[in-house]
DOMI-808201 format. One record per residue (C-alpha): residue number from 1; residue in one letter; chain; x, y, z. Coordinates in pm, 1 decimal. Example, Ala and Ser with C-alpha at 12.3 -4.5 7.8 and 13.67 -1.06 7.14 Angstrom:
% DOMI-808201
1,A,A,1230.0,-450.0,780.0 $
2,S,A,1367.0,-106.0,714.0 $
END
This chain:
% DOMI-808201
1,M,A,12553.3,13185.6,7148.4 $
2,Q,A,12237.2,13360.2,7271.7 $
3,K,A,12324.8,13684.5,7094.5 $
4,D,A,12426.2,13497.5,6778.7 $
5,I,A,12084.9,13326.6,6760.0 $
6,A,A,11903.5,13657.5,6807.3 $
7,D,A,12094.3,13801.7,6511.9 $
8,M,A,12057.9,13502.3,6279.8 $
9,D,A,11834.4,13492.5,5974.8 $
10,P,A,11511.2,13309.6,6073.5 $
11,K,A,11549.1,13093.7,5761.5 $
12,D,A,11861.0,12942.4,5920.2 $
13,L,A,11683.6,12859.3,6246.2 $
14,P,A,11440.9,12580.4,6338.7 $
15,D,A,11100.4,12640.1,6178.0 $
16,V,A,10911.8,12660.9,6507.5 $
17,P,A,10752.1,12960.1,6686.0 $
18,A,A,11020.7,12972.0,6958.0 $
19,F,A,11280.4,13065.7,6694.2 $
20,Q,A,11067.0,13236.3,6431.8 $
21,D,A,10939.1,13496.6,6679.1 $
22,D,A,11189.5,13783.6,6700.9 $
23,F,A,11158.7,13840.9,7075.6 $
24,T,A,11138.6,13476.4,7186.0 $
25,R,A,11454.3,13369.1,7007.7 $
26,E,A,11652.8,13620.7,7216.2 $
27,F,A,11609.4,13370.5,7501.1 $
28,M,A,11704.8,13058.5,7308.9 $
29,A,A,12049.3,12936.5,7416.3 $
30,S,A,12094.3,12673.9,7144.4 $
31,T,A,11935.0,12551.1,6823.7 $
32,D,A,11969.5,12192.3,6945.0 $
33,E,A,11668.9,12021.5,7102.0 $
34,I,A,11736.1,11919.0,7462.0 $
35,S,A,11440.5,11679.5,7453.7 $
36,D,A,11158.0,11610.9,7211.1 $
37,G,A,10989.7,11943.9,7133.5 $
38,Y,A,11194.9,12146.8,7383.7 $
39,Y,A,11484.2,12390.5,7347.6 $
40,L,A,11697.1,12554.8,7615.1 $
41,F,A,11560.5,12884.9,7749.2 $
42,E,A,11812.1,13111.4,7923.2 $
43,S,A,11687.7,13394.0,8144.6 $
44,K,A,11814.2,13741.8,8057.3 $
45,T,A,11912.1,13774.0,8423.2 $
46,G,A,12157.8,13489.5,8368.2 $
47,G,A,12004.6,13327.2,8675.6 $
48,Y,A,11848.1,13012.3,8536.0 $
49,T,A,11767.7,12791.2,8239.4 $
50,L,A,11473.1,12563.4,8167.0 $
51,P,A,11327.6,12355.4,7881.2 $
52,F,A,11113.7,12576.0,7655.3 $
53,P,A,10843.0,12432.8,7425.3 $
54,E,A,10905.8,12478.3,7054.4 $
55,D,A,10547.9,12592.1,6986.8 $
56,A,A,10547.2,12877.4,7239.7 $
57,Q,A,10618.0,13249.9,7212.6 $
58,I,A,10712.3,13495.1,7486.4 $
59,D,A,10475.2,13789.5,7516.5 $
60,Q,A,10696.8,14098.1,7499.3 $
61,N,A,10421.4,14318.8,7643.4 $
62,Y,A,10427.1,14120.0,7968.0 $
63,Y,A,10802.9,14080.8,7996.9 $
64,E,A,10988.9,14278.6,8261.9 $
65,K,A,11337.5,14250.5,8410.8 $
66,V,A,11494.4,14439.3,8700.3 $
67,K,A,11873.1,14403.3,8672.8 $
68,E,A,11968.8,14049.1,8771.6 $
69,V,A,11729.4,14050.9,9066.9 $
70,S,A,11390.8,13969.4,8913.5 $
71,E,A,11220.7,13880.3,8588.5 $
72,W,A,10857.0,13837.9,8482.2 $
73,T,A,10789.5,13623.7,8176.4 $
74,R,A,10468.6,13508.0,8011.6 $
75,Y,A,10458.1,13268.1,7719.4 $
76,N,A,10177.2,13088.9,7538.9 $
77,A,A,10093.8,12865.1,7247.2 $
78,D,A,9786.3,12779.8,7043.2 $
79,R,A,9796.6,12404.2,7097.4 $
80,E,A,9905.1,12226.4,7413.7 $
81,T,A,10063.7,11891.1,7327.4 $
82,I,A,9828.5,11670.5,7528.2 $
83,T,A,9492.7,11853.1,7503.3 $
84,G,A,9535.3,12041.5,7175.1 $
85,E,A,9404.8,12351.5,7354.6 $
86,P,A,9575.6,12690.9,7399.6 $
87,Y,A,9781.4,12736.8,7714.6 $
88,T,A,9963.9,13014.6,7899.1 $
89,V,A,10262.3,12998.0,8134.2 $
90,Y,A,10367.4,13263.0,8386.2 $
91,L,A,10718.1,13271.4,8536.0 $
92,I,A,10839.9,13503.3,8810.4 $
93,Y,A,11208.3,13476.2,8895.9 $
94,E,A,11361.3,13637.6,9205.6 $
95,N,A,11718.5,13646.1,9328.6 $
96,S,A,11702.7,13792.0,9677.8 $
97,Q,A,11997.9,13964.5,9838.8 $
98,K,A,11898.4,13811.3,10172.3 $
99,K,A,11847.2,13452.1,10281.3 $
100,V,A,11510.7,13325.2,10164.9 $
101,D,A,11271.2,13120.4,10377.4 $
102,P,A,11089.2,12906.7,10118.3 $
103,E,A,10789.3,12864.4,10349.1 $
104,I,A,10738.2,13242.4,10355.0 $
105,K,A,10774.2,13256.1,9975.8 $
106,L,A,10520.1,12975.1,9950.3 $
107,K,A,10280.3,13161.7,10176.8 $
108,H,A,10301.5,13472.8,9955.6 $
109,F,A,10257.4,13260.5,9644.5 $
110,R,A,9955.1,13088.4,9796.0 $
111,T,A,9795.0,13430.1,9851.6 $
112,S,A,9874.1,13557.3,9503.1 $
113,V,A,9711.0,13257.2,9332.1 $
114,K,A,9420.8,13243.7,9579.0 $
115,Y,A,9489.1,12885.8,9677.9 $
116,D,A,9454.8,12752.8,10033.8 $
117,G,A,9524.3,12384.3,9973.8 $
118,E,A,9836.9,12179.0,10015.2 $
119,F,A,10148.0,12158.3,9796.0 $
120,D,A,10347.7,11845.8,9724.2 $
121,K,A,10708.6,11900.9,9829.0 $
122,N,A,10990.8,11724.5,9644.9 $
123,D,A,11365.8,11760.1,9686.6 $
124,H,A,11580.9,11732.8,9372.6 $
125,D,A,11954.1,11765.8,9443.8 $
126,D,A,12008.7,12142.7,9436.3 $
127,L,A,11644.4,12255.6,9432.7 $
128,T,A,11320.0,12204.6,9621.1 $
129,H,A,10995.9,12192.7,9429.1 $
130,Y,A,10649.5,12272.1,9568.2 $
131,F,A,10373.5,12176.7,9326.3 $
132,T,A,9996.5,12136.9,9297.4 $
133,Q,A,9705.1,12162.7,9056.0 $
134,N,A,9345.2,12277.1,9074.6 $
135,K,A,9052.1,12398.8,8867.7 $
136,Y,A,8963.6,12766.2,8902.2 $
137,V,A,8609.5,12861.6,8796.7 $
138,L,A,8601.0,13210.2,8648.1 $
139,S,A,8363.8,13480.8,8769.6 $
140,D,A,8125.1,13428.4,8475.7 $
141,K,A,8068.1,13070.0,8603.4 $
142,E,A,8061.5,12959.6,8239.2 $
143,S,A,8429.2,12881.2,8197.4 $
144,S,A,8722.7,12765.9,8407.1 $
145,V,A,9098.8,12726.9,8404.4 $
146,Y,A,9298.8,12419.6,8495.8 $
147,R,A,9603.9,12544.8,8682.6 $
148,F,A,9929.8,12362.0,8745.7 $
149,F,A,10151.6,12575.3,8962.8 $
150,G,A,10432.5,12578.2,9208.5 $
151,L,A,10745.1,12726.8,9356.1 $
152,I,A,11099.3,12620.9,9274.4 $
153,H,A,11357.1,12711.1,9536.6 $
154,S,A,11734.3,12680.8,9501.2 $
155,N,A,11887.0,12495.2,9795.4 $
156,D,A,12225.0,12663.3,9743.6 $
157,T,A,12132.0,13026.5,9668.3 $
158,N,A,11849.7,13275.3,9733.8 $
159,Q,A,11682.6,13217.0,9396.8 $
160,T,A,11319.5,13119.4,9346.8 $
161,I,A,11080.8,13078.2,9055.0 $
162,R,A,10702.7,13096.3,9078.5 $
163,Y,A,10540.7,12901.5,8796.5 $
164,E,A,10180.9,12887.9,8670.8 $
165,Y,A,10059.5,12678.3,8377.1 $
166,H,A,9701.3,12752.4,8265.4 $
167,I,A,9476.2,12557.2,8027.5 $
168,P,A,9126.4,12700.1,7976.2 $
169,C,A,8802.0,12507.3,7967.6 $
170,E,A,8552.9,12718.5,7774.8 $
171,D,A,8237.6,12532.7,7876.6 $
172,E,A,8217.6,12476.5,8250.0 $
173,Q,A,7874.7,12309.9,8228.9 $
174,K,A,7989.6,12052.4,7975.9 $
175,G,A,8337.2,12017.7,8124.6 $
176,C,A,8662.5,11927.7,7951.1 $
177,D,A,8794.5,11574.2,7936.4 $
178,Y,A,9163.7,11651.7,7985.6 $
179,D,A,9422.0,11395.7,8090.2 $
180,L,A,9529.5,11595.1,8394.6 $
181,D,A,9782.9,11336.7,8510.6 $
182,A,A,9962.5,11349.7,8175.9 $
183,I,A,9964.7,11730.3,8177.6 $
184,E,A,10096.5,11736.5,8533.2 $
185,K,A,10373.2,11494.7,8442.4 $
186,E,A,10478.6,11715.6,8150.0 $
187,V,A,10474.4,12033.2,8359.8 $
188,E,A,10673.2,11868.5,8638.7 $
189,K,A,10930.9,11751.1,8386.2 $
190,V,A,10994.4,12114.3,8294.7 $
191,L,A,10997.5,12237.1,8653.8 $
192,T,A,11240.1,11976.8,8779.6 $
193,S,A,11472.4,12049.7,8485.8 $
194,V,A,11529.8,12408.6,8597.8 $
195,E,A,11896.1,12485.5,8656.8 $
196,F,A,11989.0,12783.1,8873.1 $
197,K,A,12314.4,12963.9,8796.8 $
198,E,A,12527.6,13109.4,9073.6 $
END
């Protein structure tokens, strides 16, 4: 089905960026919505699926895959559903050949995002989800980024996904009146809907 969608005429596909962008639609597993505003994304590694927002496009310049072992994906959209602001999402998928200690993965992730706080840990059947949010003030001190990020670890395999969801605030002095709880709830809905494939 994935290949069929990639080869279809855009006029026969949903009129949303996820399908109208040539590269992004290569990842779309079905033309049916799985929930309001979301379609099923399928990794080119075959390792996982997740809900993908209809208004987003995958940046081909930042996409990289190494066999079925790892995959780097970045996607963004002009208007986030809750704030109406642009947003960017970063995904890093890894399928290790050796047994993975999620605490070590979390430690590496913590270093890479320059975060020394705590993560909320939640178990969901076949996966464990570590999640948090914070505001990161940029070096110019004039703007900031609200970050919602975490690690998803398969309880049955050696697969992990590192996930970062960024929404900018252009005026740090004035601040941005975002409903952070609503955004977090939406991001968590996506994260906990990840399905790892064996």
